[in-house]
C-alpha positions in Angstrom: 72.0 97.8 57.9 75.6 97.8 58.9 78.6 95.8 60.0 79.9 96.1 63.6 83.2 95.4 65.2 84.7 95.8 68.7 87.4 95.0 71.2 87.0 95.1 75.0 90.1 94.8 77.1 89.0 93.8 80.6 91.1 93.5 83.7 93.8 95.7 81.9 94.1 99.3 80.9 95.9 98.5 77.7 94.4 100.8 75.0 92.9 99.3 71.9 95.0 100.1 68.9 92.9 102.3 66.6 94.6 101.1 63.5 93.4 97.5 64.3 89.9 98.8 64.7 90.1 100.7 61.4 91.4 97.5 59.7 88.5 95.5 61.1 86.1 98.0 59.6 88.0 97.9 56.3 87.4 94.1 56.3 83.7 94.6 56.3 83.4 97.8 54.2 81.0 95.9 51.9 78.5 95.6 54.7 78.3 99.4 55.2 80.1 101.6 52.7 78.2 104.8 53.3 79.5 105.9 56.7 81.8 104.7 59.5 81.8 105.3 63.2 84.3 104.7 66.1 83.7 105.0 69.8 86.6 104.5 72.3 86.8 104.6 76.1 89.7 104.0 78.4 90.2 104.3 82.1 92.5 102.7 84.8 90.6 99.4 84.7 89.7 98.7 81.0 89.5 99.9 77.5 87.0 99.4 74.7 86.7 100.5 71.1 83.5 100.0 69.0 83.2 100.4 65.2 80.4 100.6 62.7 80.3 100.4 58.9 76.9 101.8 57.9 74.6 101.1 55.0 72.2 104.0 55.5 68.6 103.0 55.1 66.7 104.8 58.0 67.3 108.4 58.8 70.0 108.9 56.1 71.3 112.1 57.5 71.0 111.6 61.2 71.6 107.9 61.9 75.3 107.8 61.8 76.7 105.6 64.6 77.8 105.4 67.4 74.7 106.8 69.1 74.2 107.5 72.8 71.4 108.1 75.3 70.8 111.6 76.7 73.6 111.8 79.2 76.2 109.9 77.1 76.5 107.0 79.6 75.3 104.4 77.1 76.7 103.9 73.5 75.5 101.6 70.8 76.7 100.2 67.4 74.0 98.3 65.5 73.6 96.0 62.5 70.1 95.4 61.3 66.6 96.9 61.4 64.0 97.3 64.1 60.6 97.2 62.3 58.5 98.3 65.2 60.7 101.2 66.1 58.0 103.8 65.5 55.7 102.3 68.1 58.6 101.8 70.5 59.7 105.4 70.1 56.2 106.7 70.9 56.0 104.6 74.1 59.5 105.7 75.2 58.7 109.3 74.6 55.7 109.0 76.9 58.1 107.6 79.5 60.3 110.7 79.3 63.0 109.7 76.8 64.2 112.4 74.4 65.4 111.6 70.9 67.8 113.6 68.7 67.5 111.3 65.5 64.8 109.5 63.6 66.9 106.3 63.5 65.8 102.9 64.9 69.3 102.6 66.4 68.5 105.3 68.9 65.3 103.5 69.9 67.3 100.5 71.0 69.6 102.5 73.3 66.6 104.2 75.1 64.8 100.9 75.3 67.9 99.4 77.0 68.0 102.3 79.3 64.4 101.6 80.2 64.3 97.8 80.3 67.9 96.6 80.6 68.7 93.3 79.0 65.0 92.6 78.6 64.9 95.2 75.8 65.5 92.4 73.2 62.1 90.9 74.1 60.4 94.0 72.8 62.2 94.2 69.4 60.6 93.0 66.2 63.5 92.9 63.9 66.7 91.4 62.6 69.7 92.6 64.5 73.1 92.2 66.1 74.1 95.1 68.4 76.5 96.0 71.1 75.9 98.5 74.0 78.6 99.8 76.2 77.6 101.1 79.7 80.2 103.6 80.9 78.8 103.6 84.4 79.0 99.9 85.1 81.8 99.2 82.5 79.8 96.4 81.0 79.4 95.3 77.4 76.1 93.9 76.2 75.7 92.2 72.9 72.5 90.7 71.4 71.4 88.8 68.3 67.9 88.4 66.8 65.7 85.4 67.3 66.6 83.6 64.1 70.2 84.7 63.6 69.4 86.7 60.5 72.3 89.0 61.3 75.7 87.5 62.2 77.9 88.0 65.3 81.2 86.3 65.9 83.6 86.6 68.8 86.8 85.3 70.3 88.5 85.6 73.7 92.2 86.4 73.7 94.6 87.7 76.3 91.9 89.2 78.6 90.0 90.7 75.7 86.8 89.9 73.8 87.0 90.7 70.1 83.8 90.6 68.1 82.6 91.4 64.6 79.8 90.8 62.1 82.2 88.7 60.0 85.2 86.5 60.9 87.5 88.2 58.4 87.3 91.3 60.6 88.4 89.3 63.7 91.4 88.1 61.8 92.5 91.7 61.3 93.6 91.5 65.0 96.8 89.4 64.9 96.0 87.8 68.2 93.4 85.7 66.3 94.7 83.1 63.9 92.4 80.9 61.7 92.6 77.2 62.1 90.1 74.8 60.6 87.9 73.1 63.3 87.7 69.3 62.6 84.5 69.0 64.6 82.8 71.7 62.5 83.9 69.9 59.3 82.3 66.7 60.7 79.1 68.6 61.4 79.0 70.3 58.0 79.6 67.0 56.2 76.7 65.5 58.2 74.1 68.2 58.8 75.0 70.5 55.9 75.9 73.3 58.5 77.7 73.8 61.7 75.9 73.6 65.1 76.0 76.9 66.9 78.2 78.2 68.6 80.8 76.6 66.3 82.3 78.3 63.2 84.7 76.9 60.7 87.6 77.9 62.9 88.8 76.7 66.3 88.2 79.1 69.2 86.1 81.5 67.1 82.5 81.4 68.1 79.2 82.6 66.9 76.7 84.1 69.4 73.6 81.8 69.0 70.4 83.2 67.7 68.0 84.6 70.4 70.8 85.0 72.9 72.5 87.9 74.5 76.1 88.2 75.9 77.2 90.3 78.8 80.8 90.8 80.1 82.3 93.3 82.5 85.7 94.3 83.7 85.9 91.2 85.9 85.9 89.1 82.7 82.8 87.2 83.8 81.1 86.2 80.5 77.4 85.4 80.6 75.5 84.1 77.5 71.7 83.9 78.0 68.8 82.8 75.8 65.9 85.3 75.7 63.5 83.4 73.4 63.1 79.9 72.2 61.5 78.1 69.2 58.6 76.3 70.8 55.7 74.1 69.7 52.8 72.9 71.8 52.3 69.3 72.8 50.6 67.4 70.0 47.2 67.4 71.6 47.4 71.1 72.5 47.7 72.7 69.0 45.0 75.3 68.3 41.7 73.8 67.2 40.5 76.9 65.4 39.0 76.2 61.9 41.4 76.3 59.0 39.4 79.2 57.6 39.9 81.3 60.8 43.6 80.4 60.9 44.0 81.4 57.2 42.4 84.8 58.0 44.7 85.4 60.9 47.8 84.3 58.9 46.9 86.8 56.2 46.5 89.7 58.6 49.8 88.8 60.3 51.7 88.4 57.0 50.2 91.7 55.7 51.4 93.6 58.7 54.8 91.9 58.7 55.2 92.9 55.1 54.1 96.5 55.6 56.5 97.2 58.4 59.3 95.7 56.4 58.7 98.2 53.7 59.7 101.1 56.1 62.8 102.7 54.7 64.1 106.0 53.4 65.4 104.3 50.3 63.6 102.2 47.6 62.7 98.7 48.6 62.6 95.8 46.0 61.6 92.2 46.2 63.0 88.9 45.1 60.7 86.9 42.9 61.5 83.2 42.5 58.3 82.2 40.8 57.2 80.1 43.7 54.4 80.6 46.2 56.3 82.4 49.0 58.0 85.2 47.1 54.9 85.6 44.9 52.8 86.1 48.0 55.1 88.8 49.3 55.1 90.7 46.0 51.3 90.3 45.6 50.8 91.8 49.1 53.0 94.8 48.3 51.1 95.4 45.1 47.6 95.0 46.6 47.9 96.8 49.9 50.6 99.4 49.5 51.5 102.3 47.2 55.2 101.3 47.1 56.9 101.2 43.8 57.4 97.6 42.9 60.6 96.3 41.3 61.4 92.6 41.3 64.6 90.7 40.9 65.0 87.1 39.7 67.5 84.4 38.8 67.1 82.5 35.6 69.3 79.5 34.6 70.6 78.6 31.2 70.1 75.0 32.4 66.4 74.0 32.1 66.7 71.6 35.0 66.9 74.6 37.3 65.1 77.4 35.5 61.8 78.8 36.7 61.9 82.0 34.7 58.5 81.4 33.0 56.7 81.5 36.3 58.7 84.6 37.4 57.7 86.4 34.2 54.1 85.4 34.6 53.9 86.8 38.1 55.8 90.0 37.3 53.5 90.7 34.4 50.4 90.0 36.5 51.6 92.5 39.1 52.8 95.1 36.6 56.2 95.1 38.2 59.4 96.4 36.8 61.3 93.1 36.5 65.0 92.5 36.5 66.6 89.1 35.6 70.1 87.7 35.7 70.7 84.5 33.8 73.3 82.1 35.3 75.3 79.6 33.3 77.3 76.7 34.8 80.5 78.7 34.2 79.1 81.8 36.0 78.6 79.7 39.1 81.9 78.1 38.9 83.9 81.3 38.4 82.2 83.2 41.2 82.4 80.4 43.7 85.7 81.5 45.3 84.2 85.0 45.9 81.2 83.4 47.5 83.3 81.4 49.9 85.2 84.5 50.9 81.9 85.9 52.1 80.3 82.7 53.6 83.6 82.1 55.6 82.4 78.5 55.8 82.5 75.3 53.7 79.2 74.6 52.1 77.7 71.5 50.5 75.9 73.3 47.7 76.4 75.9 45.0 73.1 77.6 45.7 74.6 80.8 47.3 76.5 81.6 44.0 73.5 82.6 41.9 72.2 84.6 44.9 75.5 86.4 45.1 75.1 87.4 41.4 71.5 88.4 42.1 72.5 90.8 44.9 75.0 92.3 42.5 72.1 92.9 40.1 70.1 94.6 42.9 73.1 96.8 43.7 73.6 97.8 40.1 70.0 98.9 40.0 70.6 101.2 43.0 68.6 99.2 45.5 69.7 98.6 49.1 66.8 96.6 50.4 64.8 93.6 49.1 61.9 91.6 50.7 62.1 87.8 50.2 60.1 84.7 51.0 62.4 82.8 53.4 60.7 81.1 56.3 57.5 80.0 54.8 58.7 76.5 53.9 60.0 76.0 57.4 57.1 77.3 59.5 54.2 76.5 57.2 55.4 73.0 56.1 56.5 73.5 52.5 59.5 71.2 52.2 59.3 67.7 50.8 61.2 66.3 53.8 58.0 66.9 55.8 55.9 64.9 53.3 58.6 62.3 53.2 58.4 61.9 57.0 54.6 61.6 56.9 54.7 58.9 54.1 57.4 56.9 55.9 55.4 56.9 59.1 52.4 55.8 57.2 54.4 53.0 55.5 55.9 51.9 58.9 52.4 50.9 60.0 52.4 48.2 57.3 56.1 47.8 56.4 55.3 44.9 54.0 52.8 47.0 52.0 53.5 47.2 48.2 51.6 50.4 47.5 52.4 52.7 50.5 56.0 53.3 49.6 54.9 54.0 46.0 53.8 57.4 47.4 57.4 58.4 47.5 58.0 57.9 43.8 57.4 61.4 42.6 58.5 63.3 45.7 62.0 64.2 44.4 61.7 64.6 40.6 64.7 67.0 40.7 67.1 64.4 42.1 67.9 62.0 39.3 69.1 59.1 41.5 65.7 59.0 43.3 63.3 60.0 40.5 64.7 57.5 38.1 65.4 54.7 40.6 63.4 51.5 40.5 61.0 50.6 43.3 63.6 48.3 44.9 66.1 51.2 45.1 63.5 53.6 46.6 62.5 51.0 49.2 66.1 50.5 50.2 66.8 54.2 50.4 63.7 55.4 52.2 63.3 52.2 54.2 66.3 52.8 56.4 65.2 52.6 60.1 61.6 52.7 58.8 60.0 51.4 62.0 62.1 53.4 64.4 59.5 56.2 64.4 60.3 57.4 67.9 63.9 58.3 66.9 64.5 62.0 67.4 66.0 62.3 63.9 63.4 60.1 62.1 62.7 63.0 59.7 66.3 63.9 58.9 68.3 60.7 59.6 68.3 59.5 56.0 69.5 62.9 54.8 72.2 63.1 57.4 73.5 59.6 56.8 73.5 60.1 53.1 75.5 63.4 53.5 77.9 61.7 55.9 79.0 59.4 53.1 80.9 62.4 51.8 83.3 62.0 54.7 84.9 59.0 53.0 87.2 61.5 51.2 88.5 62.8 54.6 92.1 62.1 55.4 92.9 59.4 57.9 94.4 62.0 60.2 91.1 64.0 60.2 89.0 60.9 60.7 91.1 60.0 63.7 90.7 63.5 65.3 86.9 63.3 64.7 86.6 59.9 66.2 88.3 61.0 69.4 85.8 63.9 69.8 82.7 62.2 68.5 79.5 62.7 70.5 75.9 61.5 70.5 74.0 63.4 67.8 71.0 64.0 70.1 73.3 65.6 72.7 75.3 67.5 70.1 72.2 69.1 68.6 70.7 69.9 72.0 66.9 69.3 72.0 64.3 70.9 74.2 63.1 68.9 77.2 59.6 68.6 75.7 60.7 67.7 72.2 59.3 64.2 72.4 55.8 65.5 73.2 55.5 67.5 70.0 53.9 66.3 66.8 56.0 64.5 64.2 55.7 67.6 62.0 56.8 69.9 64.8 59.9 67.8 65.5 60.9 67.8 61.9 60.3 71.5 61.7 62.5 72.2 64.7 65.4 70.3 63.2 65.0 72.0 59.9 64.8 75.4 61.4 67.5 75.3 64.1 70.1 73.5 62.0 69.5 74.2 58.3 67.6 77.5 58.3 69.4 79.5 60.9 73.0 78.1 60.4 73.0 77.8 56.6 70.0 79.3 54.8 70.0 82.7 56.5 73.8 82.9 56.6 75.6 81.4 53.6 72.5 81.7 51.3 71.2 84.9 52.9 73.0 87.6 54.8 76.5 86.9 53.5 75.8 86.8 49.7 73.4 89.8 50.0 75.7 92.0 52.1 78.6 91.1 49.9 77.0 93.7 47.6 75.6 96.0 50.3 72.0 94.6 50.0 69.8 94.0 53.0 67.3 91.1 52.8 64.1 91.4 54.9 61.9 88.4 55.6 58.2 88.9 56.5 57.6 85.2 57.1 60.2 85.4 59.9 58.3 88.0 61.9 58.2 86.4 65.3 54.5 87.0 65.8 53.8 85.1 62.6 56.1 82.3 63.6 54.6 81.9 67.1 51.1 81.8 65.5 52.2 79.2 62.9 53.8 77.0 65.4 50.5 76.7 67.3 48.4 75.8 64.2 47.4 72.2 64.0 49.8 70.2 61.8 47.0 69.0 59.5 46.2 72.6 58.7 49.7 73.2 57.5 50.3 69.9 55.7 46.9 68.7 54.5 47.5 65.1 53.3 50.5 65.7 51.0 49.4 69.2 50.1 52.2 71.5 51.5 51.5 74.9 52.9 47.8 74.4 52.7 47.1 77.2 55.1 49.1 79.7 53.2 47.5 78.7 49.9 44.1 79.2 51.5 45.1 82.6 52.9 46.3 84.1 49.6 44.0 82.2 47.2 42.7 85.5 45.7 46.1 87.1 45.2 47.9 84.5 43.0 47.1 82.8 39.7 46.4 79.1 40.2 49.4 78.2 38.1 51.7 79.8 40.7 49.6 79.0 43.8 49.0 75.3 43.2 52.1 74.1 41.4 54.2 71.5 43.2 57.0 72.8 45.5 60.2 73.1 43.6 63.1 73.9 45.9 65.7 76.4 44.8 68.8 74.6 43.6 71.9 75.2 41.5 74.1 72.9 39.4 77.3 71.6 41.1 79.7 69.4 39.2 78.9 70.9 35.8 79.8 74.3 37.2 83.2 73.2 38.3 83.9 70.8 35.4 82.3 72.4 32.4 82.7 70.1 29.3 84.4 67.6 31.7 87.4 69.7 32.4 88.1 71.5 35.7 88.3 75.3 35.9 91.8 76.7 36.6 91.2 77.4 40.2 89.6 74.0 40.7 92.7 72.4 39.4 94.8 74.3 41.9 92.5 73.5 44.9 92.6 69.8 44.2 96.3 69.7 43.4 98.5 67.5 45.7 100.2 70.6 47.0 97.0 72.3 48.2 95.5 69.0 49.5 98.7 68.5 51.6 98.6 72.0 52.9 95.0 71.7 54.3 95.4 68.1 55.4 91.6 67.7 55.3 91.2 65.2 52.4 92.8 62.0 51.1 94.4 62.8 47.7 93.7 59.3 46.4 90.0 59.7 47.2 89.9 63.1 45.6 91.5 61.7 42.5 88.9 58.9 42.4 86.1 61.5 42.6 87.6 63.6 39.8 87.9 60.5 37.5 84.3 59.6 38.2 83.1 63.2 37.4 85.0 63.0 34.1 83.7 59.6 33.3 80.0 59.8 33.9 77.3 62.1 32.5 75.2 62.2 35.6 76.5 62.5 39.1 74.6 61.4 42.2 73.5 63.8 44.9 76.0 62.6 47.4 78.9 63.0 45.0 77.8 66.4 44.0 77.6 67.5 47.6 81.0 65.9 48.2 82.5 68.0 45.5 81.0 71.2 46.8 82.2 70.4 50.3 85.7 69.5 49.1 86.2 72.7 47.0 84.6 75.1 49.5 86.7 73.6 52.4 89.9 74.0 50.3 88.9 77.6 49.5 88.3 78.4 53.2 91.7 77.0 54.1 93.4 78.9 51.3 91.7 82.2 51.9 91.6 82.4 55.7 94.3 80.0 57.0 97.0 79.9 54.4 96.9 83.3 52.6 94.8 85.7 54.7 95.9 89.2 54.1 95.4 92.0 56.7 92.7 94.3 55.1 93.3 97.9 54.2 92.0 100.2 57.0 89.3 102.8 56.5 91.0 106.1 56.0 90.6 109.8 56.6 88.8 110.2 53.3 86.0 108.1 54.5 83.0 109.6 56.3 84.0 108.7 59.9 82.3 109.8 63.2 84.7 109.5 66.1 83.8 109.7 69.8 86.5 109.5 72.5 85.5 109.1 76.1 87.4 108.6 79.4 91.1 109.1 79.1 92.1 109.7 75.5 93.2 106.6 73.8 96.8 106.2 72.7 97.4 106.8 69.0 98.6 104.1 66.7 
């Protein structure tokens, strides 16, 4: 696991300033503090410099980057892991390739030499990498199928500058951070930006499952190599649920085994729910790996699941580590979290995970397995059940008992769980009979979140109105989307918008790598995903029983109390974290001050004041107001940290372990 950076000056022979590259690496030192690497090339037509900050996990002694092929014509920097690298290496050796390291990084470079851009189709892993071809003077960059590992880029003055994190891009003074109004509109609607947008204008993210190629002519090509696909509703596999459960277990077992490959200890997150408990149980049952688990407990009982965590850890005989989060812990760490997410967020959920990765680091672990992906691909979320109930209700919209099925669906959201029947009917009855709408599953959530935009400034609202687009076009749906089952359509929206853009980023890579911890996700093995997508919907969501197939597949591994308990999504307190005892934390006071609100220009000070008065007046805040507060504070922090007060990072120095490779004409010194 690493962080990568690079600058390619095409059309011009202007050298890349090595000090800038070292500053870029300094900005992402947290991603790879163990070793650094720099590759540079310059000729009469172009110049390029690539950098790597390495978190050593595979081939600790020999895997330092950059790495080349046999004749030095191809060079790679790599962030991530290739879990099938052993099988790929054996196949490549049979084809005549020679290896000098045991790293998975070297496997990629030889695979590219053998297959060209199609190399990505053979990789089972989580990755973002860049390959420079000295012979053709072309740069190739690729990102994994689900966007587990980040890659951002910007085009400036006949140069492409790229990095794992935006803060590294900003180390190049040609790139200035400006908040993107369209992205803010998207976040305050969908909870996340839509790729390729980032929080900042003219800074892009390479979409998941895409590769980018650019040569000295400056012709930029971005191409998808894989897509999330579901069969037509009538074409889902008709295998028995028992046969599907057996296949799922075998796939999940192999996905877990290969993700335990490392030359350092591997731990596991244990939330107390079905998904993480399944992964830890597979590790204990089928491997000889040492098992240490890590969990979050909350001082607030409304969010705490520690009793289930302890029960599972004791059953497995795991060495268990717990961090207990208070409201104040979340509030005080939130600015650090936003420095790493580089994005406004509508929740505080990344904050406890930020503290959890610190616990992992303090116990000298670099790698953890987690349960992300099971809810999305095996139908675990309540939004899937909600959609099913609403479609059932829509057949008889005047029914008195059909909407009653919704009453206990969201016991953790006070405004819904305690609402009377009339309130629930109004809330869930929005566009009830418009069952063919592409956003039937998510429309209520998006409209409810969009109410948070009422605190936007009039200037921002005006800009957004000018650039507004049709949501269906903005999201970009597959041509055959309408032919999928209602569950598949809901899954697609949840996966491509929420999971890839938020869950695996702000709540995944960013808060884990903030403390040099790599997360691995067996449920996101693309073989398992492709299998799950072809399973009949009723085998994933049986009635209102979520993840029926997974429960069947692991029924002998987990205690019934863990396996069969109702889904409880991971959440964290919001307003009580920022306003403990009714008073704002010091930094909160600063962020909502008239001076700071005027500097960002994003929010209406009067609307913000009204929200603050409401928080201090009531004991319970509604879900929309809670999200509004998180969005407000995180946006203000993003502006303050990256637009207003960004400081050029300290460069990596000569005291660091740095491998330097200079090719072509020697680059000019800084």
